[in-house]
PyMOL Python script that loads the backbone (N, CA, C, O; Angstrom):
from pymol import cmd

cmd.read_pdbstr("""\
ATOM      1  N   MET A   1       0.837  -1.179   0.000  1.00  0.00           N
ATOM      2  CA  MET A   1       0.000   0.000   0.000  1.00  0.00           C
ATOM      3  C   MET A   1       0.887   1.249   0.000  1.00  0.00           C
ATOM      4  O   MET A   1       1.919   1.297   0.669  1.00  0.00           O
ATOM      5  N   THR A   2       0.473   2.220  -0.739  1.00  0.00           N
ATOM      6  CA  THR A   2       1.217   3.471  -0.834  1.00  0.00           C
ATOM      7  C   THR A   2       0.773   4.424   0.274  1.00  0.00           C
ATOM      8  O   THR A   2      -0.420   4.641   0.485  1.00  0.00           O
ATOM      9  N   THR A   3       1.746   4.984   0.970  1.00  0.00           N
ATOM     10  CA  THR A   3       1.479   5.980   2.004  1.00  0.00           C
ATOM     11  C   THR A   3       1.970   7.330   1.505  1.00  0.00           C
ATOM     12  O   THR A   3       3.098   7.450   1.026  1.00  0.00           O
ATOM     13  N   VAL A   4       1.133   8.332   1.615  1.00  0.00           N
ATOM     14  CA  VAL A   4       1.464   9.671   1.120  1.00  0.00           C
ATOM     15  C   VAL A   4       1.264  10.702   2.222  1.00  0.00           C
ATOM     16  O   VAL A   4       0.599  10.443   3.225  1.00  0.00           O
ATOM     17  N   ALA A   5       1.845  11.862   2.019  1.00  0.00           N
ATOM     18  CA  ALA A   5       1.628  13.007   2.894  1.00  0.00           C
ATOM     19  C   ALA A   5       0.981  14.104   2.064  1.00  0.00           C
ATOM     20  O   ALA A   5       1.129  14.153   0.843  1.00  0.00           O
ATOM     21  N   ILE A   6       0.274  14.965   2.738  1.00  0.00           N
ATOM     22  CA  ILE A   6      -0.359  16.112   2.090  1.00  0.00           C
ATOM     23  C   ILE A   6       0.315  17.372   2.614  1.00  0.00           C
ATOM     24  O   ILE A   6       0.514  17.530   3.818  1.00  0.00           O
ATOM     25  N   TYR A   7       0.662  18.267   1.695  1.00  0.00           N
ATOM     26  CA  TYR A   7       1.206  19.563   2.093  1.00  0.00           C
ATOM     27  C   TYR A   7       0.338  20.651   1.468  1.00  0.00           C
ATOM     28  O   TYR A   7       0.108  20.657   0.259  1.00  0.00           O
ATOM     29  N   ALA A   8      -0.135  21.560   2.296  1.00  0.00           N
ATOM     30  CA  ALA A   8      -0.969  22.659   1.823  1.00  0.00           C
ATOM     31  C   ALA A   8      -0.487  23.956   2.447  1.00  0.00           C
ATOM     32  O   ALA A   8      -0.031  23.984   3.590  1.00  0.00           O
ATOM     33  N   ARG A   9      -0.596  25.036   1.668  1.00  0.00           N
ATOM     34  CA  ARG A   9      -0.178  26.335   2.194  1.00  0.00           C
ATOM     35  C   ARG A   9      -0.888  27.441   1.454  1.00  0.00           C
ATOM     36  O   ARG A   9      -1.350  27.259   0.328  1.00  0.00           O
ATOM     37  N   TYR A  10      -0.970  28.571   2.087  1.00  0.00           N
ATOM     38  CA  TYR A  10      -1.344  29.796   1.393  1.00  0.00           C
ATOM     39  C   TYR A  10      -0.302  30.842   1.744  1.00  0.00           C
ATOM     40  O   TYR A  10       0.330  30.786   2.799  1.00  0.00           O
ATOM     41  N   SER A  11      -0.136  31.794   0.843  1.00  0.00           N
ATOM     42  CA  SER A  11       1.022  32.663   0.968  1.00  0.00           C
ATOM     43  C   SER A  11       0.766  34.014   1.621  1.00  0.00           C
ATOM     44  O   SER A  11       1.707  34.628   2.124  1.00  0.00           O
ATOM     45  N   THR A  12      -0.453  34.492   1.632  1.00  0.00           N
ATOM     46  CA  THR A  12      -0.672  35.819   2.212  1.00  0.00           C
ATOM     47  C   THR A  12      -1.865  35.800   3.160  1.00  0.00           C
ATOM     48  O   THR A  12      -2.715  34.911   3.101  1.00  0.00           O
ATOM     49  N   ASP A  13      -1.908  36.779   4.015  1.00  0.00           N
ATOM     50  CA  ASP A  13      -3.026  36.908   4.943  1.00  0.00           C
ATOM     51  C   ASP A  13      -4.314  37.304   4.229  1.00  0.00           C
ATOM     52  O   ASP A  13      -5.386  37.287   4.832  1.00  0.00           O
ATOM     53  N   LEU A  14      -4.216  37.660   2.949  1.00  0.00           N
ATOM     54  CA  LEU A  14      -5.412  38.005   2.191  1.00  0.00           C
ATOM     55  C   LEU A  14      -6.187  36.759   1.777  1.00  0.00           C
ATOM     56  O   LEU A  14      -7.360  36.844   1.415  1.00  0.00           O
ATOM     57  N   GLN A  15      -5.539  35.619   1.831  1.00  0.00           N
ATOM     58  CA  GLN A  15      -6.211  34.369   1.513  1.00  0.00           C
ATOM     59  C   GLN A  15      -6.876  33.822   2.770  1.00  0.00           C
ATOM     60  O   GLN A  15      -6.512  34.183   3.889  1.00  0.00           O
ATOM     61  N   LYS A  16      -7.841  32.958   2.570  1.00  0.00           N
ATOM     62  CA  LYS A  16      -8.615  32.444   3.698  1.00  0.00           C
ATOM     63  C   LYS A  16      -8.100  31.107   4.174  1.00  0.00           C
ATOM     64  O   LYS A  16      -7.507  30.339   3.417  1.00  0.00           O
ATOM     65  N   GLU A  17      -8.341  30.846   5.445  1.00  0.00           N
ATOM     66  CA  GLU A  17      -7.990  29.563   6.053  1.00  0.00           C
ATOM     67  C   GLU A  17      -8.627  28.413   5.274  1.00  0.00           C
ATOM     68  O   GLU A  17      -8.062  27.323   5.191  1.00  0.00           O
ATOM     69  N   ALA A  18      -9.800  28.662   4.709  1.00  0.00           N
ATOM     70  CA  ALA A  18     -10.504  27.630   3.941  1.00  0.00           C
ATOM     71  C   ALA A  18      -9.671  27.159   2.749  1.00  0.00           C
ATOM     72  O   ALA A  18      -9.868  26.046   2.262  1.00  0.00           O
ATOM     73  N   SER A  19      -8.756  27.983   2.280  1.00  0.00           N
ATOM     74  CA  SER A  19      -7.888  27.584   1.177  1.00  0.00           C
ATOM     75  C   SER A  19      -7.120  26.310   1.526  1.00  0.00           C
ATOM     76  O   SER A  19      -7.037  25.389   0.714  1.00  0.00           O
ATOM     77  N   ILE A  20      -6.569  26.262   2.715  1.00  0.00           N
ATOM     78  CA  ILE A  20      -5.831  25.073   3.153  1.00  0.00           C
ATOM     79  C   ILE A  20      -6.776  23.899   3.331  1.00  0.00           C
ATOM     80  O   ILE A  20      -6.458  22.780   2.927  1.00  0.00           O
ATOM     81  N   GLU A  21      -7.924  24.138   3.926  1.00  0.00           N
ATOM     82  CA  GLU A  21      -8.903  23.066   4.110  1.00  0.00           C
ATOM     83  C   GLU A  21      -9.324  22.477   2.769  1.00  0.00           C
ATOM     84  O   GLU A  21      -9.451  21.261   2.632  1.00  0.00           O
ATOM     85  N   ASP A  22      -9.543  23.348   1.772  1.00  0.00           N
ATOM     86  CA  ASP A  22      -9.924  22.882   0.438  1.00  0.00           C
ATOM     87  C   ASP A  22      -8.811  22.070  -0.215  1.00  0.00           C
ATOM     88  O   ASP A  22      -9.072  21.037  -0.833  1.00  0.00           O
ATOM     89  N   GLN A  23      -7.569  22.537  -0.078  1.00  0.00           N
ATOM     90  CA  GLN A  23      -6.446  21.800  -0.650  1.00  0.00           C
ATOM     91  C   GLN A  23      -6.332  20.407  -0.032  1.00  0.00           C
ATOM     92  O   GLN A  23      -6.131  19.419  -0.738  1.00  0.00           O
ATOM     93  N   ILE A  24      -6.459  20.342   1.277  1.00  0.00           N
ATOM     94  CA  ILE A  24      -6.356  19.051   1.966  1.00  0.00           C
ATOM     95  C   ILE A  24      -7.504  18.139   1.559  1.00  0.00           C
ATOM     96  O   ILE A  24      -7.293  16.951   1.315  1.00  0.00           O
ATOM     97  N   ARG A  25      -8.710  18.678   1.484  1.00  0.00           N
ATOM     98  CA  ARG A  25      -9.869  17.878   1.095  1.00  0.00           C
ATOM     99  C   ARG A  25      -9.676  17.278  -0.299  1.00  0.00           C
ATOM    100  O   ARG A  25      -9.944  16.095  -0.511  1.00  0.00           O
ATOM    101  N   LEU A  26      -9.216  18.087  -1.240  1.00  0.00           N
ATOM    102  CA  LEU A  26      -8.991  17.591  -2.606  1.00  0.00           C
ATOM    103  C   LEU A  26      -7.925  16.497  -2.633  1.00  0.00           C
ATOM    104  O   LEU A  26      -8.066  15.503  -3.346  1.00  0.00           O
ATOM    105  N   CYS A  27      -6.873  16.681  -1.865  1.00  0.00           N
ATOM    106  CA  CYS A  27      -5.814  15.669  -1.799  1.00  0.00           C
ATOM    107  C   CYS A  27      -6.307  14.389  -1.132  1.00  0.00           C
ATOM    108  O   CYS A  27      -5.954  13.289  -1.557  1.00  0.00           O
ATOM    109  N   GLN A  28      -7.118  14.531  -0.092  1.00  0.00           N
ATOM    110  CA  GLN A  28      -7.672  13.349   0.570  1.00  0.00           C
ATOM    111  C   GLN A  28      -8.591  12.579  -0.363  1.00  0.00           C
ATOM    112  O   GLN A  28      -8.595  11.348  -0.367  1.00  0.00           O
ATOM    113  N   GLU A  29      -9.371  13.309  -1.155  1.00  0.00           N
ATOM    114  CA  GLU A  29     -10.239  12.659  -2.135  1.00  0.00           C
ATOM    115  C   GLU A  29      -9.417  11.896  -3.165  1.00  0.00           C
ATOM    116  O   GLU A  29      -9.769  10.777  -3.539  1.00  0.00           O
ATOM    117  N   ARG A  30      -8.334  12.492  -3.618  1.00  0.00           N
ATOM    118  CA  ARG A  30      -7.452  11.818  -4.579  1.00  0.00           C
ATOM    119  C   ARG A  30      -6.846  10.567  -3.957  1.00  0.00           C
ATOM    120  O   ARG A  30      -6.808   9.513  -4.592  1.00  0.00           O
ATOM    121  N   ALA A  31      -6.377  10.677  -2.732  1.00  0.00           N
ATOM    122  CA  ALA A  31      -5.786   9.527  -2.047  1.00  0.00           C
ATOM    123  C   ALA A  31      -6.803   8.395  -1.919  1.00  0.00           C
ATOM    124  O   ALA A  31      -6.467   7.227  -2.117  1.00  0.00           O
ATOM    125  N   GLU A  32      -8.019   8.735  -1.595  1.00  0.00           N
ATOM    126  CA  GLU A  32      -9.069   7.715  -1.465  1.00  0.00           C
ATOM    127  C   GLU A  32      -9.320   7.030  -2.811  1.00  0.00           C
ATOM    128  O   GLU A  32      -9.430   5.806  -2.873  1.00  0.00           O
ATOM    129  N   ARG A  33      -9.410   7.818  -3.890  1.00  0.00           N
ATOM    130  CA  ARG A  33      -9.624   7.234  -5.230  1.00  0.00           C
ATOM    131  C   ARG A  33      -8.495   6.290  -5.626  1.00  0.00           C
ATOM    132  O   ARG A  33      -8.723   5.259  -6.259  1.00  0.00           O
ATOM    133  N   GLU A  34      -7.270   6.658  -5.243  1.00  0.00           N
ATOM    134  CA  GLU A  34      -6.102   5.877  -5.637  1.00  0.00           C
ATOM    135  C   GLU A  34      -5.817   4.714  -4.683  1.00  0.00           C
ATOM    136  O   GLU A  34      -4.995   3.849  -4.983  1.00  0.00           O
ATOM    137  N   GLY A  35      -6.496   4.695  -3.538  1.00  0.00           N
ATOM    138  CA  GLY A  35      -6.248   3.650  -2.556  1.00  0.00           C
ATOM    139  C   GLY A  35      -5.013   3.899  -1.712  1.00  0.00           C
ATOM    140  O   GLY A  35      -4.432   2.963  -1.163  1.00  0.00           O
ATOM    141  N   TRP A  36      -4.606   5.166  -1.604  1.00  0.00           N
ATOM    142  CA  TRP A  36      -3.443   5.535  -0.820  1.00  0.00           C
ATOM    143  C   TRP A  36      -3.834   5.794   0.629  1.00  0.00           C
ATOM    144  O   TRP A  36      -4.967   6.185   0.908  1.00  0.00           O
ATOM    145  N   THR A  37      -2.912   5.578   1.538  1.00  0.00           N
ATOM    146  CA  THR A  37      -3.083   5.923   2.943  1.00  0.00           C
ATOM    147  C   THR A  37      -2.410   7.262   3.190  1.00  0.00           C
ATOM    148  O   THR A  37      -1.250   7.450   2.824  1.00  0.00           O
ATOM    149  N   VAL A  38      -3.122   8.192   3.805  1.00  0.00           N
ATOM    150  CA  VAL A  38      -2.546   9.501   4.132  1.00  0.00           C
ATOM    151  C   VAL A  38      -1.864   9.392   5.494  1.00  0.00           C
ATOM    152  O   VAL A  38      -2.509   9.144   6.513  1.00  0.00           O
ATOM    153  N   TYR A  39      -0.550   9.582   5.485  1.00  0.00           N
ATOM    154  CA  TYR A  39       0.245   9.530   6.716  1.00  0.00           C
ATOM    155  C   TYR A  39      -0.068  10.724   7.604  1.00  0.00           C
ATOM    156  O   TYR A  39      -0.378  10.573   8.786  1.00  0.00           O
ATOM    157  N   GLN A  40       0.019  11.925   7.012  1.00  0.00           N
ATOM    158  CA  GLN A  40      -0.182  13.155   7.776  1.00  0.00           C
ATOM    159  C   GLN A  40      -0.357  14.309   6.808  1.00  0.00           C
ATOM    160  O   GLN A  40       0.095  14.245   5.665  1.00  0.00           O
ATOM    161  N   SER A  41      -1.010  15.360   7.265  1.00  0.00           N
ATOM    162  CA  SER A  41      -1.121  16.599   6.498  1.00  0.00           C
ATOM    163  C   SER A  41      -0.231  17.646   7.155  1.00  0.00           C
ATOM    164  O   SER A  41      -0.219  17.792   8.377  1.00  0.00           O
ATOM    165  N   TYR A  42       0.508  18.365   6.331  1.00  0.00           N
ATOM    166  CA  TYR A  42       1.406  19.425   6.790  1.00  0.00           C
ATOM    167  C   TYR A  42       0.903  20.731   6.205  1.00  0.00           C
ATOM    168  O   TYR A  42       0.451  20.766   5.060  1.00  0.00           O
ATOM    169  N   THR A  43       0.975  21.793   6.970  1.00  0.00           N
ATOM    170  CA  THR A  43       0.456  23.076   6.499  1.00  0.00           C
ATOM    171  C   THR A  43       1.372  24.229   6.880  1.00  0.00           C
ATOM    172  O   THR A  43       2.116  24.175   7.860  1.00  0.00           O
ATOM    173  N   ASP A  44       1.289  25.258   6.075  1.00  0.00           N
ATOM    174  CA  ASP A  44       1.917  26.544   6.376  1.00  0.00           C
ATOM    175  C   ASP A  44       0.903  27.625   6.044  1.00  0.00           C
ATOM    176  O   ASP A  44       0.329  27.634   4.955  1.00  0.00           O
ATOM    177  N   HIS A  45       0.688  28.521   6.971  1.00  0.00           N
ATOM    178  CA  HIS A  45      -0.305  29.581   6.841  1.00  0.00           C
ATOM    179  C   HIS A  45       0.395  30.916   6.649  1.00  0.00           C
ATOM    180  O   HIS A  45       1.228  31.306   7.467  1.00  0.00           O
ATOM    181  N   GLY A  46       0.065  31.612   5.582  1.00  0.00           N
ATOM    182  CA  GLY A  46       0.648  32.928   5.333  1.00  0.00           C
ATOM    183  C   GLY A  46       2.145  32.888   5.112  1.00  0.00           C
ATOM    184  O   GLY A  46       2.868  33.788   5.541  1.00  0.00           O
ATOM    185  N   GLN A  47       2.618  31.829   4.433  1.00  0.00           N
ATOM    186  CA  GLN A  47       4.059  31.654   4.197  1.00  0.00           C
ATOM    187  C   GLN A  47       4.356  31.707   2.702  1.00  0.00           C
ATOM    188  O   GLN A  47       3.693  31.036   1.912  1.00  0.00           O
ATOM    189  N   SER A  48       5.329  32.485   2.324  1.00  0.00           N
ATOM    190  CA  SER A  48       5.741  32.583   0.931  1.00  0.00           C
ATOM    191  C   SER A  48       6.355  31.274   0.455  1.00  0.00           C
ATOM    192  O   SER A  48       7.021  30.572   1.216  1.00  0.00           O
ATOM    193  N   GLY A  49       6.125  30.959  -0.800  1.00  0.00           N
ATOM    194  CA  GLY A  49       6.720  29.770  -1.396  1.00  0.00           C
ATOM    195  C   GLY A  49       8.131  30.022  -1.904  1.00  0.00           C
ATOM    196  O   GLY A  49       8.739  29.128  -2.492  1.00  0.00           O
ATOM    197  N   ALA A  50       8.662  31.217  -1.690  1.00  0.00           N
ATOM    198  CA  ALA A  50       9.986  31.578  -2.200  1.00  0.00           C
ATOM    199  C   ALA A  50      11.117  30.863  -1.468  1.00  0.00           C
ATOM    200  O   ALA A  50      12.251  30.850  -1.946  1.00  0.00           O
ATOM    201  N   THR A  51      10.822  30.271  -0.319  1.00  0.00           N
ATOM    202  CA  THR A  51      11.848  29.593   0.460  1.00  0.00           C
ATOM    203  C   THR A  51      11.279  28.298   1.035  1.00  0.00           C
ATOM    204  O   THR A  51      10.073  28.180   1.251  1.00  0.00           O
ATOM    205  N   LEU A  52      12.138  27.352   1.275  1.00  0.00           N
ATOM    206  CA  LEU A  52      11.728  26.120   1.943  1.00  0.00           C
ATOM    207  C   LEU A  52      11.811  26.234   3.455  1.00  0.00           C
ATOM    208  O   LEU A  52      11.508  25.276   4.167  1.00  0.00           O
ATOM    209  N   LEU A  53      12.215  27.391   3.950  1.00  0.00           N
ATOM    210  CA  LEU A  53      12.335  27.599   5.391  1.00  0.00           C
ATOM    211  C   LEU A  53      10.971  27.952   5.983  1.00  0.00           C
ATOM    212  O   LEU A  53      10.765  29.035   6.530  1.00  0.00           O
ATOM    213  N   ARG A  54      10.045  26.996   5.853  1.00  0.00           N
ATOM    214  CA  ARG A  54       8.699  27.120   6.393  1.00  0.00           C
ATOM    215  C   ARG A  54       8.496  25.948   7.346  1.00  0.00           C
ATOM    216  O   ARG A  54       8.903  24.830   7.029  1.00  0.00           O
ATOM    217  N   PRO A  55       7.887  26.170   8.489  1.00  0.00           N
ATOM    218  CA  PRO A  55       7.766  25.100   9.489  1.00  0.00           C
ATOM    219  C   PRO A  55       7.109  23.830   8.955  1.00  0.00           C
ATOM    220  O   PRO A  55       7.609  22.731   9.195  1.00  0.00           O
ATOM    221  N   GLY A  56       6.006  23.963   8.242  1.00  0.00           N
ATOM    222  CA  GLY A  56       5.302  22.781   7.749  1.00  0.00           C
ATOM    223  C   GLY A  56       6.116  21.989   6.741  1.00  0.00           C
ATOM    224  O   GLY A  56       6.165  20.761   6.812  1.00  0.00           O
ATOM    225  N   VAL A  57       6.748  22.668   5.813  1.00  0.00           N
ATOM    226  CA  VAL A  57       7.541  21.963   4.800  1.00  0.00           C
ATOM    227  C   VAL A  57       8.791  21.357   5.428  1.00  0.00           C
ATOM    228  O   VAL A  57       9.240  20.296   4.997  1.00  0.00           O
ATOM    229  N   GLN A  58       9.354  22.007   6.429  1.00  0.00           N
ATOM    230  CA  GLN A  58      10.519  21.446   7.115  1.00  0.00           C
ATOM    231  C   GLN A  58      10.155  20.162   7.860  1.00  0.00           C
ATOM    232  O   GLN A  58      10.934  19.209   7.876  1.00  0.00           O
ATOM    233  N   MET A  59       8.970  20.139   8.475  1.00  0.00           N
ATOM    234  CA  MET A  59       8.515  18.935   9.151  1.00  0.00           C
ATOM    235  C   MET A  59       8.270  17.808   8.135  1.00  0.00           C
ATOM    236  O   MET A  59       8.608  16.651   8.386  1.00  0.00           O
ATOM    237  N   LEU A  60       7.690  18.155   7.007  1.00  0.00           N
ATOM    238  CA  LEU A  60       7.471  17.189   5.935  1.00  0.00           C
ATOM    239  C   LEU A  60       8.795  16.612   5.450  1.00  0.00           C
ATOM    240  O   LEU A  60       8.929  15.398   5.304  1.00  0.00           O
ATOM    241  N   LEU A  61       9.763  17.473   5.203  1.00  0.00           N
ATOM    242  CA  LEU A  61      11.076  17.015   4.731  1.00  0.00           C
ATOM    243  C   LEU A  61      11.765  16.140   5.772  1.00  0.00           C
ATOM    244  O   LEU A  61      12.400  15.143   5.426  1.00  0.00           O
ATOM    245  N   SER A  62      11.645  16.503   7.026  1.00  0.00           N
ATOM    246  CA  SER A  62      12.243  15.707   8.098  1.00  0.00           C
ATOM    247  C   SER A  62      11.630  14.307   8.139  1.00  0.00           C
ATOM    248  O   SER A  62      12.352  13.317   8.257  1.00  0.00           O
ATOM    249  N   ASP A  63      10.311  14.221   8.043  1.00  0.00           N
ATOM    250  CA  ASP A  63       9.650  12.920   8.036  1.00  0.00           C
ATOM    251  C   ASP A  63      10.045  12.112   6.802  1.00  0.00           C
ATOM    252  O   ASP A  63      10.236  10.899   6.882  1.00  0.00           O
ATOM    253  N   ALA A  64      10.165  12.789   5.666  1.00  0.00           N
ATOM    254  CA  ALA A  64      10.564  12.088   4.438  1.00  0.00           C
ATOM    255  C   ALA A  64      11.992  11.551   4.562  1.00  0.00           C
ATOM    256  O   ALA A  64      12.277  10.442   4.111  1.00  0.00           O
ATOM    257  N   GLN A  65      12.874  12.319   5.161  1.00  0.00           N
ATOM    258  CA  GLN A  65      14.259  11.865   5.324  1.00  0.00           C
ATOM    259  C   GLN A  65      14.360  10.685   6.272  1.00  0.00           C
ATOM    260  O   GLN A  65      15.281   9.876   6.154  1.00  0.00           O
ATOM    261  N   SER A  66      13.431  10.572   7.210  1.00  0.00           N
ATOM    262  CA  SER A  66      13.460   9.442   8.129  1.00  0.00           C
ATOM    263  C   SER A  66      12.669   8.253   7.570  1.00  0.00           C
ATOM    264  O   SER A  66      12.405   7.286   8.284  1.00  0.00           O
ATOM    265  N   TRP A  67      12.298   8.333   6.301  1.00  0.00           N
ATOM    266  CA  TRP A  67      11.604   7.258   5.576  1.00  0.00           C
ATOM    267  C   TRP A  67      10.220   6.962   6.110  1.00  0.00           C
ATOM    268  O   TRP A  67       9.678   5.886   5.857  1.00  0.00           O
ATOM    269  N   GLN A  68       9.644   7.886   6.835  1.00  0.00           N
ATOM    270  CA  GLN A  68       8.264   7.700   7.271  1.00  0.00           C
ATOM    271  C   GLN A  68       7.305   7.864   6.100  1.00  0.00           C
ATOM    272  O   GLN A  68       6.229   7.268   6.071  1.00  0.00           O
ATOM    273  N   ILE A  69       7.723   8.700   5.114  1.00  0.00           N
ATOM    274  CA  ILE A  69       6.910   8.910   3.919  1.00  0.00           C
ATOM    275  C   ILE A  69       7.820   8.916   2.703  1.00  0.00           C
ATOM    276  O   ILE A  69       9.037   9.059   2.821  1.00  0.00           O
ATOM    277  N   ARG A  70       7.222   8.762   1.553  1.00  0.00           N
ATOM    278  CA  ARG A  70       7.957   8.821   0.284  1.00  0.00           C
ATOM    279  C   ARG A  70       7.342   9.899  -0.585  1.00  0.00           C
ATOM    280  O   ARG A  70       6.141  10.159  -0.504  1.00  0.00           O
ATOM    281  N   TYR A  71       8.147  10.517  -1.402  1.00  0.00           N
ATOM    282  CA  TYR A  71       7.681  11.575  -2.308  1.00  0.00           C
ATOM    283  C   TYR A  71       6.940  10.964  -3.478  1.00  0.00           C
ATOM    284  O   TYR A  71       7.453  10.064  -4.142  1.00  0.00           O
ATOM    285  N   HIS A  72       5.744  11.446  -3.732  1.00  0.00           N
ATOM    286  CA  HIS A  72       4.977  11.029  -4.886  1.00  0.00           C
ATOM    287  C   HIS A  72       4.158  12.215  -5.358  1.00  0.00           C
ATOM    288  O   HIS A  72       3.118  12.505  -4.765  1.00  0.00           O
ATOM    289  N   PRO A  73       4.586  12.910  -6.400  1.00  0.00           N
ATOM    290  CA  PRO A  73       3.857  14.107  -6.845  1.00  0.00           C
ATOM    291  C   PRO A  73       2.479  13.737  -7.376  1.00  0.00           C
ATOM    292  O   PRO A  73       2.309  12.718  -8.046  1.00  0.00           O
ATOM    293  N   LEU A  74       1.505  14.573  -7.070  1.00  0.00           N
ATOM    294  CA  LEU A  74       0.150  14.310  -7.548  1.00  0.00           C
ATOM    295  C   LEU A  74      -0.015  14.850  -8.929  1.00  0.00           C
ATOM    296  O   LEU A  74      -1.091  14.730  -9.514  1.00  0.00           O
TER     297      LEU A  74
END
""", "prot")
cmd.dss("prot")
cmd.show_as("cartoon", "prot")
cmd.util.cbc("prot")
cmd.orient("prot")
């Protein structure tokens, strides 16, 4: 069975919290269709995508490096 992680973010305070909820929901729906198990969802709120120095993405990368999850682009 394939195990995946979900990463969602929005970049400015002008965007709504629902943006992250919608991204996660869409990814969860995809995982269900594909028969994947979602390990965890990682998020960053109001964080620019210009750098990887974001708490949520750093946690995702740390888990991936410890082989808890594998990278699989959607």
